[in-house]
LUMFITI-624677 format. One record per residue (C-alpha): x, y, z; residue number from 1; residue in one letter. Coordinates in pm, 1 decimal, padded with zeros to 6 digits. Example, Ala and Ser with C-alpha at 12.3 -4.5 7.8 and 13.67 -1.06 7.14 Angstrom:
BEGIN
{pt {01230.0,-00450.0,00780.0},1,A}
{pt {01367.0,-00106.0,00714.0},2,S}
END
This chain:
BEGIN
{pt {08791.5,-00674.6,03746.1},1,M}
{pt {09035.0,-00869.4,03523.3},2,T}
{pt {09052.6,-00868.3,03145.4},3,S}
{pt {08930.2,-01221.4,03146.4},4,S}
{pt {08630.1,-01113.9,03363.0},5,D}
{pt {08545.2,-00839.8,03111.7},6,Q}
{pt {08565.0,-01078.0,02817.3},7,W}
{pt {08331.6,-01328.7,02987.7},8,N}
{pt {08062.5,-01071.5,03097.6},9,E}
{pt {07725.4,-01146.5,02944.3},10,D}
{pt {07635.5,-00794.6,02781.9},11,P}
{pt {07258.9,-00895.3,02788.6},12,W}
{pt {07257.5,-00979.0,03157.5},13,D}
{pt {06995.1,-00797.4,03360.4},14,H}
{pt {07098.9,-00519.9,03597.5},15,V}
{pt {07212.2,-00645.5,03930.3},16,R}
{pt {07100.0,-00477.6,04246.2},17,P}
{pt {07452.6,-00391.1,04339.7},18,D}
{pt {07555.5,-00260.0,03988.2},19,D}
{pt {07615.5,00110.5,04007.7},20,A}
{pt {07565.5,00145.7,03637.5},21,S}
{pt {07241.8,00313.0,03506.1},22,E}
{pt {07232.8,00072.8,03214.8},23,T}
{pt {06921.3,-00132.3,03165.3},24,D}
{pt {07095.4,-00440.8,03026.2},25,G}
{pt {07112.0,-00296.2,02673.7},26,M}
{pt {07445.4,-00170.1,02540.3},27,I}
{pt {07440.9,00205.8,02516.0},28,P}
{pt {07458.9,00247.6,02133.4},29,D}
{pt {07174.2,00014.9,02082.6},30,L}
{pt {06954.6,00182.6,02331.7},31,R}
{pt {07014.5,00517.1,02177.1},32,R}
{pt {06943.9,00379.9,01830.6},33,Y}
{pt {06616.1,00207.8,01953.0},34,S}
{pt {06489.7,00542.5,02101.5},35,K}
{pt {06565.1,00726.8,01789.4},36,Q}
{pt {06368.1,00463.8,01586.1},37,I}
{pt {06077.8,00489.1,01810.9},38,L}
{pt {06071.1,00852.0,01788.1},39,L}
{pt {06097.2,00849.1,01435.3},40,G}
{pt {05800.8,00608.3,01408.0},41,L}
{pt {05588.9,00816.9,01633.1},42,A}
{pt {05657.2,01127.8,01420.3},43,A}
{pt {05574.0,00940.4,01084.4},44,A}
{pt {05247.8,00815.1,01251.5},45,T}
{pt {05140.6,01163.4,01332.3},46,V}
{pt {05228.1,01298.2,00994.4},47,L}
{pt {05029.9,01012.9,00825.7},48,F}
{pt {04713.2,01058.8,01035.9},49,I}
{pt {04732.7,01428.3,00964.1},50,G}
{pt {04772.3,01366.4,00583.8},51,W}
{pt {04498.0,01101.0,00575.4},52,A}
{pt {04243.3,01353.3,00753.1},53,G}
{pt {04322.6,01613.9,00496.6},54,W}
{pt {04263.6,01382.1,00209.4},55,R}
{pt {03942.5,01265.3,00343.9},56,V}
{pt {03810.7,01623.5,00384.9},57,R}
{pt {03945.0,01712.1,00044.3},58,D}
{pt {03756.5,01423.9,-00120.7},59,L}
{pt {03444.0,01505.7,00081.2},60,A}
{pt {03444.1,01859.4,-00046.7},61,D}
{pt {03484.9,01746.0,-00406.2},62,Q}
{pt {03174.3,01537.2,-00397.5},63,V}
{pt {02952.3,01764.9,-00180.6},64,R}
{pt {02696.7,01955.9,-00391.9},65,T}
{pt {02376.7,02153.9,-00290.7},66,D}
{pt {02104.1,01969.0,-00505.0},67,D}
{pt {02255.5,01687.6,-00703.5},68,A}
{pt {02529.1,01431.8,-00649.3},69,V}
{pt {02738.8,01309.3,-00955.0},70,A}
{pt {02871.2,00952.0,-00918.7},71,A}
{pt {03109.4,00777.2,-01169.9},72,P}
{pt {03004.2,00412.4,-01235.5},73,V}
{pt {03130.7,00152.1,-01467.7},74,E}
{pt {03261.0,00244.3,-01824.4},75,N}
{pt {03299.8,00614.4,-01733.5},76,G}
{pt {02923.0,00660.9,-01713.6},77,V}
{pt {02815.0,00958.0,-01490.0},78,V}
{pt {02486.6,00964.6,-01302.6},79,E}
{pt {02336.3,01258.9,-01124.3},80,V}
{pt {02039.2,01272.5,-00883.2},81,Q}
{pt {01762.8,01508.0,-00992.0},82,V}
{pt {01482.8,01592.2,-00751.7},83,V}
{pt {01141.2,01685.9,-00893.3},84,F}
{pt {00925.6,01805.4,-00596.7},85,P}
{pt {00569.7,01722.3,-00573.5},86,E}
{pt {00340.0,01984.1,-00735.2},87,G}
{pt {00584.6,02074.3,-01005.6},88,F}
{pt {00443.0,02143.7,-01361.7},89,T}
{pt {00577.2,01976.4,-01667.5},90,V}
{pt {00744.0,02315.8,-01746.7},91,A}
{pt {00913.0,02324.6,-01397.8},92,Q}
{pt {01028.4,01965.4,-01430.2},93,M}
{pt {01186.4,02037.7,-01765.3},94,A}
{pt {01369.6,02335.4,-01615.6},95,S}
{pt {01488.0,02135.9,-01321.3},96,R}
{pt {01624.9,01869.9,-01557.0},97,L}
{pt {01814.1,02120.4,-01752.2},98,E}
{pt {01948.5,02283.9,-01434.8},99,R}
{pt {02075.8,01951.8,-01249.7},100,D}
{pt {02151.3,01723.4,-01549.7},101,A}
{pt {02435.5,01830.4,-01759.6},102,P}
{pt {02362.0,01787.3,-02134.2},103,G}
{pt {01983.3,01796.1,-02095.7},104,F}
{pt {01767.8,02097.0,-02195.6},105,T}
{pt {01422.1,02221.7,-02140.2},106,A}
{pt {01385.1,02285.2,-02504.4},107,A}
{pt {01448.0,01910.6,-02579.6},108,D}
{pt {01203.9,01807.2,-02313.5},109,V}
{pt {00941.4,02029.4,-02488.8},110,D}
{pt {01023.4,01893.3,-02823.7},111,A}
{pt {00978.0,01532.0,-02703.7},112,V}
{pt {00643.5,01604.8,-02554.1},113,L}
{pt {00523.4,01807.2,-02848.6},114,A}
{pt {00571.3,01499.8,-03071.5},115,R}
{pt {00296.3,01336.6,-02840.0},116,N}
{pt {00446.6,01000.1,-02918.1},117,A}
{pt {00496.6,00865.8,-02553.6},118,L}
{pt {00234.6,00634.1,-02422.0},119,T}
{pt {00042.0,00798.8,-02155.8},120,A}
{pt {-00176.1,00562.0,-01926.8},121,P}
{pt {-00512.2,00699.8,-01825.8},122,F}
{pt {-00501.4,00990.5,-02071.0},123,R}
{pt {-00836.3,01014.9,-02263.8},124,P}
{pt {-00847.0,01038.6,-02644.6},125,E}
{pt {-00807.9,01395.7,-02772.0},126,G}
{pt {-00589.0,01509.8,-02470.3},127,I}
{pt {-00229.4,01589.9,-02573.2},128,T}
{pt {-00111.7,01725.6,-02240.3},129,S}
{pt {00134.3,01518.0,-02028.4},130,Y}
{pt {00061.3,01734.9,-01717.0},131,E}
{pt {-00012.2,01516.5,-01420.7},132,G}
{pt {00130.4,01213.6,-01577.6},133,L}
{pt {00498.7,01251.2,-01460.1},134,L}
{pt {00559.2,01120.0,-01111.3},135,F}
{pt {00755.4,01375.9,-00888.7},136,P}
{pt {01045.4,01211.0,-00707.5},137,A}
{pt {01424.7,01171.2,-00687.3},138,L}
{pt {01554.5,01024.0,-01010.6},139,Y}
{pt {01924.5,00904.2,-01084.5},140,R}
{pt {01983.7,01024.9,-01448.9},141,V}
{pt {02273.3,00876.1,-01635.5},142,A}
{pt {02477.2,01056.5,-01887.2},143,S}
{pt {02385.3,00815.5,-02176.2},144,Y}
{pt {02009.7,00879.4,-02126.4},145,E}
{pt {01808.0,01119.4,-02336.7},146,T}
{pt {01520.2,01348.6,-02242.5},147,E}
{pt {01270.2,01091.8,-02385.7},148,E}
{pt {01424.8,00809.0,-02168.6},149,D}
{pt {01379.3,01008.3,-01850.3},150,V}
{pt {01017.7,01109.0,-01935.2},151,L}
{pt {00932.7,00744.3,-02006.7},152,I}
{pt {01057.1,00651.8,-01662.7},153,R}
{pt {00864.9,00924.2,-01499.2},154,M}
{pt {00535.4,00826.4,-01687.4},155,I}
{pt {00601.8,00455.1,-01589.4},156,E}
{pt {00647.7,00553.5,-01226.8},157,E}
{pt {00318.8,00742.4,-01219.1},158,M}
{pt {00143.9,00438.7,-01374.8},159,R}
{pt {00296.2,00205.0,-01127.7},160,T}
{pt {00202.3,00422.6,-00819.5},161,R}
{pt {-00149.6,00493.2,-00941.4},162,A}
{pt {-00213.5,00109.7,-01007.5},163,L}
{pt {-00060.8,00000.5,-00684.6},164,S}
{pt {-00304.0,00221.4,-00505.7},165,N}
{pt {-00613.3,00076.3,-00715.1},166,D}
{pt {-00678.7,00380.1,-00907.0},167,I}
{pt {-00917.7,00204.4,-01146.9},168,E}
{pt {-01120.0,00056.2,-00853.5},169,V}
{pt {-01136.8,00390.1,-00670.0},170,A}
{pt {-01240.9,00559.9,-00984.9},171,A}
{pt {-01527.2,00328.3,-01034.5},172,Q}
{pt {-01641.4,00362.2,-00675.7},173,R}
{pt {-01640.5,00742.7,-00696.4},174,L}
{pt {-01804.3,00760.8,-01039.4},175,G}
{pt {-01500.1,00908.1,-01193.6},176,R}
{pt {-01241.1,00810.7,-01456.5},177,T}
{pt {-00875.4,00736.7,-01349.9},178,P}
{pt {-00774.1,01049.9,-01549.2},179,Y}
{pt {-01029.9,01264.9,-01340.4},180,E}
{pt {-00882.5,01122.5,-01029.2},181,I}
{pt {-00540.2,01245.2,-01143.7},182,L}
{pt {-00684.8,01588.9,-01200.9},183,I}
{pt {-00844.3,01600.7,-00857.1},184,I}
{pt {-00510.8,01487.7,-00705.7},185,A}
{pt {-00335.2,01770.8,-00883.8},186,S}
{pt {-00584.4,02027.7,-00741.0},187,L}
{pt {-00525.4,01873.9,-00386.3},188,I}
{pt {-00142.1,01901.8,-00429.5},189,E}
{pt {-00153.5,02264.3,-00525.1},190,K}
{pt {-00427.7,02378.4,-00269.6},191,E}
{pt {-00304.1,02176.4,00045.9},192,V}
{pt {-00009.4,02260.2,00253.8},193,K}
{pt {-00095.8,02060.6,00568.0},194,V}
{pt {-00098.5,01695.4,00517.9},195,A}
{pt {-00385.9,01607.3,00736.1},196,D}
{pt {-00610.2,01833.5,00525.7},197,E}
{pt {-00562.1,01650.2,00187.2},198,R}
{pt {-00862.2,01401.0,00248.8},199,A}
{pt {-01111.6,01667.4,00357.5},200,I}
{pt {-01020.4,01907.5,00066.4},201,V}
{pt {-01061.1,01591.9,-00145.3},202,S}
{pt {-01412.4,01556.4,00007.8},203,R}
{pt {-01504.6,01915.0,-00072.6},204,V}
{pt {-01410.9,01866.7,-00439.6},205,I}
{pt {-01611.0,01551.5,-00472.9},206,H}
{pt {-01904.6,01701.3,-00301.6},207,N}
{pt {-01912.9,02010.0,-00524.3},208,R}
{pt {-01876.2,01787.0,-00833.9},209,L}
{pt {-02166.5,01573.3,-00726.2},210,E}
{pt {-02391.4,01880.7,-00654.3},211,L}
{pt {-02285.2,02048.9,-00987.7},212,D}
{pt {-02133.3,02352.6,-00823.1},213,M}
{pt {-01837.1,02548.7,-00946.3},214,E}
{pt {-01512.4,02433.3,-00787.0},215,L}
{pt {-01393.1,02797.9,-00728.1},216,Q}
{pt {-01024.5,02662.1,-00682.3},217,I}
{pt {-00776.6,02943.3,-00711.9},218,D}
{pt {-00477.6,02720.9,-00799.2},219,A}
{pt {-00667.5,02620.5,-01117.1},220,S}
{pt {-00691.4,02998.3,-01215.6},221,L}
{pt {-00330.3,03045.3,-01210.3},222,Y}
{pt {-00234.5,02738.7,-01420.3},223,Y}
{pt {-00043.5,02858.1,-01735.0},224,Q}
{pt {-00135.9,03218.0,-01654.2},225,A}
{pt {00101.2,03493.9,-01701.2},226,P}
{pt {00305.6,03569.4,-01399.0},227,A}
{pt {00172.5,03923.7,-01357.3},228,D}
{pt {-00189.1,03834.2,-01403.7},229,A}
{pt {-00410.1,03961.5,-01128.7},230,S}
{pt {-00665.5,03749.0,-00952.7},231,F}
{pt {-00963.5,03958.7,-01056.9},232,S}
{pt {-00851.8,03943.9,-01413.7},233,D}
{pt {-00816.0,03563.6,-01398.6},234,L}
{pt {-01159.9,03520.1,-01244.9},235,K}
{pt {-01300.3,03708.0,-01527.7},236,A}
{pt {-01090.6,03532.2,-01806.1},237,A}
{pt {-01244.1,03294.4,-02051.8},238,D}
{pt {-01031.2,03004.1,-01974.1},239,S}
{pt {-01102.5,02627.8,-01954.2},240,P}
{pt {-00910.4,02642.0,-01619.1},241,Y}
{pt {-01139.9,02921.8,-01480.7},242,N}
{pt {-01334.7,02699.8,-01243.0},243,V}
{pt {-01509.1,03005.2,-01088.5},244,Y}
{pt {-01737.9,03044.8,-01410.0},245,V}
{pt {-01697.4,02691.6,-01543.4},246,R}
{pt {-01857.5,02382.2,-01362.1},247,K}
{pt {-01675.0,02054.3,-01343.4},248,G}
{pt {-01310.6,01971.2,-01354.3},249,L}
{pt {-01049.1,02159.0,-01556.2},250,P}
{pt {-00956.0,01963.4,-01872.2},251,P}
{pt {-00623.4,01855.7,-01754.2},252,T}
{pt {-00434.6,01817.7,-01424.6},253,P}
{pt {-00278.3,02146.5,-01319.2},254,I}
{pt {00052.4,01979.4,-01179.6},255,A}
{pt {00208.7,01645.8,-01119.8},256,N}
{pt {00086.2,01524.3,-00789.7},257,P}
{pt {00266.5,01306.7,-00533.5},258,G}
{pt {00149.1,00982.7,-00389.5},259,E}
{pt {-00017.4,01128.8,-00083.8},260,A}
{pt {-00242.5,01359.3,-00296.0},261,S}
{pt {-00319.0,01079.6,-00528.3},262,L}
{pt {-00427.9,00859.4,-00238.2},263,I}
{pt {-00649.1,01144.6,-00097.9},264,A}
{pt {-00819.8,01190.4,-00435.4},265,A}
{pt {-00920.2,00833.6,-00428.5},266,M}
{pt {-01015.5,00823.4,-00059.0},267,N}
{pt {-01183.1,01150.0,00044.0},268,P}
{pt {-01280.0,01193.2,00405.3},269,A}
{pt {-01631.2,01115.2,00520.1},270,D}
{pt {-01877.8,01406.6,00547.3},271,N}
{pt {-01906.2,01521.6,00907.3},272,P}
{pt {-02166.3,01350.2,01134.6},273,A}
{pt {-02472.3,01550.2,01254.9},274,E}
{pt {-02316.5,01625.6,01591.8},275,D}
{pt {-02001.7,01725.7,01452.0},276,D}
{pt {-01942.1,02114.8,01504.3},277,P}
{pt {-01927.7,02175.0,01129.5},278,L}
{pt {-02291.4,02035.2,01110.5},279,C}
{pt {-02427.0,02166.1,01461.5},280,A}
{pt {-02334.7,02528.6,01368.9},281,A}
{pt {-02607.2,02528.3,01094.4},282,R}
{pt {-02924.1,02711.5,01156.6},283,N}
{pt {-03271.7,02535.5,01151.7},284,R}
{pt {-03330.6,02600.8,00773.4},285,R}
{pt {-02980.9,02478.5,00684.5},286,E}
{pt {-03028.5,02155.1,00887.2},287,K}
{pt {-03307.9,02069.3,00645.4},288,S}
{pt {-03033.8,01978.9,00395.3},289,E}
{pt {-02783.8,01695.3,00415.8},290,T}
{pt {-02473.2,01798.1,00596.9},291,C}
{pt {-02183.0,01816.2,00362.1},292,R}
{pt {-01849.3,01998.6,00375.7},293,V}
{pt {-01846.9,02235.6,00080.9},294,L}
{pt {-01630.9,02535.5,00152.6},295,F}
{pt {-01285.4,02609.9,00288.3},296,Y}
{pt {-01069.6,02919.6,00312.7},297,V}
{pt {-00717.1,02991.9,00454.6},298,L}
{pt {-00726.8,03040.8,00829.3},299,S}
{pt {-00361.4,03091.9,00935.2},300,D}
{pt {-00007.3,03170.9,00790.2},301,A}
{pt {00096.7,02815.3,00804.8},302,E}
{pt {-00162.8,02723.6,00531.9},303,G}
{pt {-00430.3,02573.9,00731.8},304,R}
{pt {-00789.8,02602.2,00623.1},305,H}
{pt {-01120.5,02653.6,00795.9},306,A}
{pt {-01395.8,02435.2,00653.7},307,F}
{pt {-01779.3,02507.8,00636.0},308,A}
{pt {-02093.7,02326.7,00539.6},309,T}
{pt {-02292.0,02622.6,00437.1},310,T}
{pt {-02230.8,02950.9,00248.5},311,Y}
{pt {-02330.3,03153.8,00555.4},312,R}
{pt {-02083.0,02980.2,00782.0},313,L}
{pt {-01819.5,03020.8,00493.5},314,H}
{pt {-01863.1,03383.2,00492.0},315,E}
{pt {-01812.9,03398.5,00872.6},316,R}
{pt {-01474.7,03218.9,00822.8},317,N}
{pt {-01382.5,03449.1,00541.3},318,V}
{pt {-01442.6,03756.9,00778.1},319,A}
{pt {-01226.0,03584.3,01048.0},320,A}
{pt {-00946.4,03532.7,00811.5},321,A}
{pt {-00966.3,03900.2,00688.8},322,Q}
{pt {-00970.8,04029.4,01042.5},323,E}
{pt {-00661.1,03808.9,01119.8},324,A}
{pt {-00481.5,03962.3,00817.6},325,G}
{pt {-00473.6,03618.5,00635.6},326,I}
{pt {-00685.8,03753.2,00347.5},327,L}
{pt {-00693.6,04101.7,00206.8},328,P}
END
């Protein structure tokens, strides 16, 4: 090849079939630099993906908590989520607020309630307790709020839920006041562990009240009692919450009920029909009376109850629970 032929050669020409060279039509230096650039970009991409994944995991670890999530919002305000379980007492709610909301204290909650200045719907004249009037749920509590602000929201939420479920209409239908419905709901909340038993326990309570029988509900005995108090001592105690010796409802709710228990208190199950096993099991003398469900006792370790329409049948259920090791 002459020098003029070299000068006129197109360096970007495609490889010819008869060309012995291994070139791909790109001058060697440019090809080498292109490969280096591509390798560099690939390495940078791998490094970036690894770094991004590490940052995501790090951020997730920073915001993950067991019981509450803090979230910064506008103007530097911080919010936390506080969960108040159904059946918590006012004292337990105060402790939970102190535990999960920085800056809040149970002592300040007690001080607000002791002033008795918060409007409490449904509460009759002369009652100073706020038990049963705070709706248990998940609340977002902001750093600028006070204990009083949170309590007002919880009271308003209970009022809203009660009214939305027609508590006033239900109370009139059942011959009760709205406050008595809240008391019954609190008893159901503390006594029932299995959801489908709420309505029938509600029926037991309403039946015993109508017949002027002692309620004999254990949960009421334990309300505000010393932690080490024995069951036998509580049954003998002269307490307004001892519904083994006092007829009627306790003077206040014994906990803050959730909506399901509130609905059950307003809508007790029907009494069983005459051909229902609970009624059919009665003897001839017992069948002379109206069949009503009046008794219940624990029947298994999951918290289910056995119900009875007469004391004789109730004793049979108690014996079965003792034989199964459910009762002492």
